[in-house]
N, C-alpha and C positions, 0 to 999 in steps of 0.2 A: 527713565532709568539712566543715570549718569554713566559715561564711558570710563572704564578703568584706564588711568594714564599709562603710557608706554614707559616701562622702567628699564627695558633692555634695548640696546641699540640694534637696529636691523642689520642684516647682512649687506655687504657691498660686493659689487662685481668688479673684477680686475681682469682685463684681457690677458690671456696666457696660452701657452702651447706646451703640451706634455710630449716630450720627445725621448726616443732612445738614441744614444750615441755610443757606439762600441758595445761594451758589456755593462753599461750604466744607463740609467734614465733619470730625468729630472724635469722640473718645471721651468720653462723659459719665459722671460719677460722682456719687453722693450722698455728701456728706462723711462721714456716719456709716458708710458701707460700706467706707471705706478702712481699711487697717491703722492701728492707733493712732498709730504714729510718723509716719504721713503725713497725719494729720488737722490738723497745724499746719504753717505755712510752715517751710521749711528743707531741709537736704541730703537727708533721707530722702524727703520728698515729691518733690523734683526727680528723684532717682535712680529712684524708682518710675515716674514718668511717662515718663522717658526710655526705660526698659526696655519699657514698654507700647507706646510708639510705635516703638521699634526704633532709637534713637539713642544715641550718635553712630555714624553709619555712613559709614566712609571710601569705600564704594562709591556712596554717595548714593542708595540704592534703598529703604532701610528694609524690606528683605525679611524680617527677623526681628522684625517688629512690626506694629502696626496702621496706621502711617503710610503715606501714598501718595507720598512723595518729592517733594512740592511744598509751598510755604508754605500753600496752601489746604487741605492734607490732613494736616498735621503739627500737630494741635491737640488740646488737652485742656480739659475743662470740669469744674469742681467746684461743685455746688449744695447749698444747705442752706436750711432755714427761715430767714427773714430775722430779723436782730437789729435791724433798723431799723424805727422806727414807721411805720405805713401802707404797709409793703411786704410782699410775699408770700415772695420768695425772694432769697437772696444768690447772686450769679453771679460766679465767679472764673474767669478765662481764662488758660491757659498756652500760649504759642506755643513749641513745641518745636523747637529747632535740629535740622537734619537731620544735619549733619556735625560738630557741636561738642557737647560735653557740658554744655549749659545750657538752662534754660527761662526765657523772657523773660516777666516778669509786668508789664511797663511799660504795657500798653494793653489795650483791649478788642478783641473780634472782633465786628463788627457783623453779619456774615452768620450766625454761629452764634447770635446773639441771637434770631434767628427761631425757633430750636429750644428755647430755654430755657423758654418758657411751656408748650410741649407736654410737655417732660420733667417740669417742676415739677408739672403737673396729674396726669400719669400716675403719678408717684412719690409722690403724697400730700403734697406740700410746700405745696399751696394749700388753705386751709380749704374744706371741701366746700360750706359755705353760700354761698361766693362764686362757685360754678361752676354755670351754668345747665344744665339738661338738654339744651336746644336753644338755639342762638343763638351769641352770642360771649362768651367769658370774658375778662375784663380782668385780666391778670396784671401786678402791680406788681413790677418787678425792680430790685434794688439792684445796680448794677455795681460790684463791690468793687475792681477794679483802679484805677478812676479816680474812684470816689465819686460816681456819678451815677445818676439815676433813668431807667429805660426802661419804657415801657408797651407790652405786647404784647397784640394783639387776636387771640385764638385761637378759631377756629370749633369749635363743639361739635355733635354729633349723637347723640341717644339716650344722653347722659351720658358719651360718649367723645370724645376729640379727633378732629376731622375732618381727616385728612391728605390724602385724595385730592380732586381737583378739576380745574378746567380753567384755572387761572391759570398762564400761561407766563412764565418768567423766563429771559432770555437768559443763556447760560452753564450752564444746567441742561437736560438732554436731555428730560425728561418733565414734563408738567404736574402740578400738585398744588393743594392748597387755599391760598388767599391768606391770609397773616398780615401785618397792618399793624403796623408798629413805630414808636413815637414816642420819639425821643431828647430828653429834656427838658433844657433848659439845657445844651446839648452842649459848651460850652467845656470843654476837657479839664482835669481836676483843679482846683486852686485858683488857677492862674495866669491872667493876662489872655489874652483870646482872640487878641489880636495882641501877642505878648510884646515886640516891639521898639517898639510904639506906632505903627507905620506899616502902612498897607494894602499898600504896595509898598516893598521895600528893594532896594538894590544889594548882592548877595551876592558877596563876593570869594572866589574859590577859587584859591589860589596854584597856578600851573602849569597851570591849566585856563582861567580867565577870570573875568570879572565878569558876573553875570547879574541881571536884574530878577527879583524873587521876592516872592511873597506867603507869609508865614510865619504860619500860623494854628493855633491849638489849638481844634479843634472836632471832636468825634467821636474824632479821634486827631490828634496833632501832625503837620502836613503841610507840605511845602515845595512850592509850586506855581511852575512855571517856564513860559515861553513855548516851545512846541515849536520855532519857527523860530530862536530864539536858540541852540538846541542843534544845529541842523542837521537837525531832524526835522520831520515833517509832521503828526503827531497821528493818522495812520491806521495806524500800525505794528501788526503782530501779534507774538506772542511770538518767533517765529523771527527776526524782523528785529532784535531786541535781544538776546535771551538767548544767541545763538550768537556774540556778539562780546565777547570778554573785555575789550577796551579800552573799549568803550562802558559796560559794567557797572562797570568800575573807576572811570570818570569819574563815573558817577552816585553811586557810593559815596563818592567824595571830596566831591561836592556835598552829599550827605546828612550827612556828618560835619561839614562846616563850617556847614551850616544848623543842625544840632543844637546846636553851640556858640553860634551867634547867637541861638537860641531859649532858651538857658539850660538846656537839658536835660542837657548834659554840660559839663565844664570844658575838656577837651582833645580834639582830634579822635581821638586814639588810643583813647579810651573808647567810640567808636562801635561798635567790634568786639564789645563785650559788651552792646550795646543794639541788636540787629538789628531788633526789631519796631517801634520808634519812633525817630525820626519816619519817616513815609513821604515819598517824593519822587514828584512827578507832573508831567506837562507837558500844557499845554492848547493848543488851536488852534481857529480858527473852523470851522464845519461844512464837511464835504467828503464826497463819495461814497466808499465803500470796500466791499470784501467782508469780511465777518466771518470768524472762524476756522472757522465751519461752512459757509462758502460763500454765506451769505445776503447779498443786496445791502442795504446800509444807505444810505439816501438823505439827502443834506444837508438836504433840505426837511423832514425829520422831526426834526431835531436843533437844539438851541440852541448846542452846542459839542461839541468832541472832547476826551476826557481819556484819558491812559494813565498808569498808576501802577505803581510797583515795590514789591514786598513781599519781604522777606528776601533782597534782592539780585537779584531777577529780575522781569521784567515780568509782571504778574498777567494771568491768562487772561481775566478779566472786570473786576470792580471790587470791592475790599474794601468791606464795608458801612460801616465807620467812615470810610473815605476818601470814600464817597458822602455821608456826613453833612458832612464838611469841604467837599466840592464844593457842596452845597446851601447851607451857611452862607456860604461865600465868594461864591457867585453872588448871594445876597440883599443883599450890601453893595456899593453902587456904588463903583467905583474899584479893586477887587481885580483881579488878572490873570484870575481865573475869570470875574468879572462882565464884564470888558471883552471876553473871548473870546466871551461869549454875547451881545454887542452892547451892553452897558452899560445903565444905567438901573435903575429899581426893578423887582424881580421876586420872586415868592414861590415859584417852582418852575422847574426846568430839566429838559430831557431831554438827556442827553449820550450820545455814542457811545463804546463801549469795545471791546476786541478781540472780544468775543463777541456784541456787538449794542448794545442801547440800555437805558437805565435812567432813570426819572423820579424825582426827589427834590424834596421841598418843604421850605421853611424860613421861619420867621417872624423877622424882624430889626427892631430899632428902636434909636434912639439914646437913651442915658441919660446925662445930664451930659456930653455930647460924646463918649461912648464907645459903640461899637456892641455890642449885646447880641443874641444869637440865643436866643429863648425855647424853640424846639423845631425839630427836623427830623423829617420823616416820609417813610417809604418802605414799599413792599410787598415782601415776600419770601415764601418758602415753606419748609416743613420736613417731614422724614419720618424715621421710625425705619427704619434699614437692618438692624439686628441687635441683639438683646438677649440677655443671659445673663451670662457671666463672661469676663473676660480672664484669662489665666494668665501668670505670670512666675516665674522662679526665686526661691525664698524668701530667698535671700541677696543679691539684687540691689539692695537699698535699705537 
């Protein structure tokens, strides 16, 4: 009996590590472990990452891939030895769309940044002479999406990355070791931190209204609005926003017009192909509320409230890059973020988000009349969840 010819390509194995960083998780790759055609930017790389994550999925579940069907869990990272002087590792982040066939390379993921140092050390991407047996390893990261330096302080015990500990991060169920992350000169890319030249603008959104807005490029391009101008309180949880298609559509219109105003796109129609950036967030003065876990958050422990949307939905906690934007804007008197926190000079704020609270610090100063943020600092945690290989059909990229 003759054998039936193979008409479908078999699966291939690609070395990968599944990691949590901050309140996100994603699939991490070493560049040299990728198939040759995916080692360079382009259609092959995007197709491979889409298949790994399980996108595009019209069901919105990513059942046939590693994604978790939220913006926080539909992420990929590619790391390599740095090509930049005085840096250890080059970090490239891809935000994978859940229901559309594209990967957004326009920004960083601040949460997964907390896992980059750990992966880099464990994968041999950091020179052994720079890693202490015990103590804290300083990993110098080049964030390739936005061309910025990030410094990760990774705890070490007996020559290995220390992942377990008692540092608690709201939005993450279990404690772990603390990883301090410094975002150096966090103004996004090469443009001005305030692309319009103003700390506060009137943002006109046809058919919706005109809103006071702080448009800032720090950590990630972000549009900050006052919650009360939108009819919100700043204490909302995910179900209050994500179940209302009309509210989400309004936020997307605001985001699209803000992106044009910031010079990120030329026409609002282009926002559909740039979902990762800019972010849109709304701020309010402190108030008591119950977090998504049922924990009481007291106004007395907060400087302000912030809620942010990512990939079209209210985020369950706070994106790390948006936290950088919050810290930077809070440090500059007169922005909406600063005013919500009570105004005046400040070098750190504690803000409330749907899962609890987060503290972020920033150093700001004026240079020739323009505001400059030299760095933003926050603590996160990271942990390897699984390591080995991911498998995808060999003809999927």
